[in-house]
C-alpha positions in Angstrom: -22.4 -36.2 -198.1 -19.1 -34.4 -197.9 -19.3 -30.7 -197.6 -17.5 -28.8 -200.4 -14.6 -26.7 -199.1 -14.8 -23.0 -200.1 -11.6 -21.7 -201.7 -9.7 -19.2 -199.7 -9.0 -15.7 -200.9 -5.4 -16.6 -201.5 -6.3 -19.6 -203.6 -8.8 -17.5 -205.6 -6.1 -14.9 -206.3 -3.7 -17.7 -207.4 -6.3 -19.1 -209.8 -7.0 -15.6 -211.2 -3.3 -15.1 -211.7 -3.0 -18.3 -213.7 -6.0 -17.4 -215.8 -4.6 -13.9 -216.5 -1.2 -15.3 -217.5 -2.8 -17.8 -219.8 -4.9 -15.1 -221.4 -1.8 -12.9 -221.8 0.1 -15.7 -223.4 -2.7 -16.4 -225.8 -2.9 -12.7 -226.8 0.9 -12.6 -227.4 0.8 -15.8 -229.5 -2.1 -14.5 -231.6 -0.2 -11.2 -232.2 3.0 -12.9 -233.2 1.6 -15.9 -235.1 2.0 -15.7 -238.9 -1.2 -14.7 -240.7 -2.2 -16.9 -243.6 -0.7 -19.9 -245.4 2.5 -19.8 -247.3 1.7 -20.5 -251.0 5.0 -19.3 -252.5 5.5 -22.7 -254.2 1.9 -22.9 -255.5 1.9 -22.3 -259.3 -1.7 -21.0 -259.4 -0.9 -18.5 -256.7 2.3 -17.3 -258.4 0.5 -17.0 -261.7 -2.2 -14.9 -260.1 0.3 -12.6 -258.5 2.0 -12.0 -261.9 -1.1 -11.7 -264.0 -4.2 -11.5 -261.8 -6.4 -10.2 -264.6 -9.3 -7.8 -263.9 -9.3 -4.4 -262.2 -6.2 -3.4 -260.2 -5.9 -0.4 -257.9 -2.8 1.1 -256.4 0.7 2.4 -257.4 2.3 1.0 -260.5 5.6 0.6 -258.7 4.0 -1.3 -255.8 6.3 -3.9 -254.1 3.4 -6.1 -253.0 0.3 -7.3 -254.8 -2.9 -8.3 -253.0 -5.5 -10.4 -254.8 -9.0 -10.1 -253.3 -11.8 -12.7 -253.8 -15.0 -11.1 -252.8 -18.8 -11.2 -253.1 -21.0 -8.0 -252.8 -23.5 -9.8 -250.6 -20.9 -11.3 -248.2 -21.2 -9.6 -244.8 -17.6 -10.5 -243.9 -16.4 -9.0 -247.2 -18.2 -5.8 -246.4 -16.6 -5.8 -243.0 -13.1 -6.4 -244.4 -13.3 -3.9 -247.3 -12.8 -0.6 -245.4 -10.1 -2.3 -243.2 -8.2 -3.3 -246.4 -8.7 0.2 -247.9 -7.3 1.8 -244.7 -4.4 -0.6 -244.6 -3.4 0.0 -248.2 -3.7 3.8 -247.8 -1.5 3.6 -244.7 1.0 1.3 -246.5 1.2 3.2 -249.8 3.2 0.4 -251.6 0.5 -2.3 -252.1 -1.5 -2.9 -255.3 -4.9 -4.5 -255.0 -6.4 -6.8 -257.7 -10.1 -7.5 -257.4 -11.5 -10.9 -258.3 -15.3 -10.8 -258.3 -16.5 -14.2 -257.1 -20.3 -14.2 -256.7 -21.1 -17.2 -254.6 -24.3 -15.9 -252.9 -26.6 -16.5 -255.8 -28.1 -14.7 -258.8 -28.3 -11.3 -257.1 -24.6 -11.5 -256.3 -23.8 -12.6 -259.9 -25.7 -9.7 -261.4 -23.9 -7.2 -259.1 -20.6 -8.7 -260.2 -21.6 -8.4 -263.8 -22.6 -4.8 -263.4 -19.4 -4.0 -261.6 -17.3 -5.6 -264.4 -19.3 -4.0 -267.1 -18.8 -0.6 -265.5 -15.1 -0.8 -266.4 -16.1 0.4 -269.9 -17.1 3.7 -268.3 -14.0 3.8 -266.0 -16.2 3.3 -263.0 -15.3 -0.1 -261.6 -13.5 1.1 -258.5 -16.3 3.6 -257.6 -18.9 0.9 -258.1 -17.0 -1.7 -256.2 -16.4 0.5 -253.2 -20.0 1.8 -253.3 -21.3 -1.8 -253.3 -19.1 -2.7 -250.4 -20.6 0.1 -248.4 -24.2 -0.8 -249.4 -26.2 -2.7 -246.9 -29.2 -3.3 -249.1 -29.3 -6.3 -251.4 -27.8 -5.3 -254.8 -31.0 -5.7 -256.8 -31.4 -4.0 -260.1 -33.0 -0.8 -258.7 -30.1 -0.5 -256.2 -27.5 -1.2 -258.8 -29.0 1.4 -261.1 -29.1 4.0 -258.3 -25.4 3.3 -257.4 -24.3 3.5 -261.0 -26.1 6.8 -261.7 -25.0 8.2 -258.3 -21.4 7.5 -259.3 -21.8 9.3 -262.6 -22.5 6.3 -264.8 -24.9 5.9 -267.7 -27.3 3.0 -266.9 -28.5 2.6 -270.5 -24.9 2.4 -271.8 -24.0 0.0 -269.0 -26.9 -2.3 -270.1 -25.5 -2.3 -273.6 -22.0 -3.0 -272.3 -23.4 -5.9 -270.3 -24.9 -7.4 -273.4 -21.9 -6.7 -275.6 -19.4 -8.0 -273.0 -21.5 -11.0 -271.8 -19.0 -13.6 -273.0 -16.0 -11.8 -271.7 -17.6 -11.2 -268.3 -18.8 -14.8 -268.0 -15.3 -16.0 -268.9 -13.8 -13.8 -266.2 -16.2 -15.0 -263.5 -15.6 -18.6 -264.4 -11.8 -18.2 -264.4 -12.0 -16.6 -260.9 -14.1 -19.5 -259.6 -11.5 -22.0 -261.1 -8.6 -20.1 -259.5 -10.4 -19.9 -256.1 -11.1 -23.7 -256.0 -7.5 -24.4 -257.2 -6.2 -22.5 -254.2 -8.5 -24.3 -251.8 -10.7 -21.3 -251.1 -14.2 -22.4 -250.0 -15.8 -19.0 -249.4 -15.3 -15.2 -249.4 -13.5 -13.1 -248.5 -10.0 -14.5 -249.3 -6.8 -12.6 -249.8 -3.7 -13.6 -251.7 -1.2 -11.2 -250.1 2.1 -11.8 -251.9 3.1 -15.4 -250.9 0.4 -15.6 -248.2 -3.1 -16.9 -248.6 -5.5 -15.5 -245.9 -9.0 -16.8 -245.6 -11.6 -14.6 -243.8 -11.9 -11.0 -242.8 -9.0 -9.2 -241.2 -8.8 -5.9 -239.3 -6.7 -2.9 -240.5 -3.9 -3.9 -238.1 -4.0 -7.5 -239.2 -3.8 -6.5 -242.9 -0.7 -4.3 -242.0 0.9 -7.3 -240.2 0.1 -9.6 -243.2 1.7 -7.0 -245.6 4.8 -7.0 -243.3 4.9 -10.8 -243.1 4.5 -11.2 -246.9 7.3 -8.8 -247.6 9.6 -10.6 -245.1 9.0 -13.8 -247.0 9.5 -12.2 -250.4 12.9 -10.7 -249.3 14.3 -13.8 -247.7 
C-alpha cells in the first residue's frame, strides 16, 4: 500500500488562498447579481403595479410600488416583514400594496379575512403588522386579542366579516389567480416595480432591489 504524502505548509497555504479567493469572488458575485426576475413585459405584473387592489401603505407620490404576497402563518413572511418595513422607511419613496394570500390552510384564511374586514375600521395596517409580529397561530382568540389591542371592535368586525363575505372572497380568489399567473408557488413574493422576487430578503437586499428596479424603470 502506498503511503499518503502529507501536504507541506506551503501547499496548505496555497490551497487556503485559492479557497479564500473563491469565497471572495462568490460574495462579490452575490452582492452584484441582480435580485429578482425582470417581468417588465408581463401584462399581469404591469396591471398589478398600476392597480394592485387592496390596502396600500406609503407616500402617494411614491416613485416605486411594491406588491407583497404574504401569509400570516408563513415563517419566511414574518422574517421578511420587518426587513421590508425598515427598507421602505429608509427609502421614503416606495409604496407597498398588500396581497393577502392564505396558503397555509383554514387558520391562515381566517386571519386574512379578519385583516381585510378590519379595513372598515381603518385598522388593516395595524392588524397586518401585528399579525406579522405574532408567533402564535392566528386562531380566533388570538385574532380577537390583536383586534381589541389595536383599538378595534370585535363585534363590529364580525358583522363586517359577514357583510363583506363576498367581497373578501373575491379579493382572495383574485390574489391567488394573480400569484399563479406570475408563476409564484409560495409566500413571500414581492413584485418590486419590474422585478419579481420570490422568497425573503434582508433589509439591505430590499434596498438593492429598490435601486435595481428604479434603474430598470428609468432606462
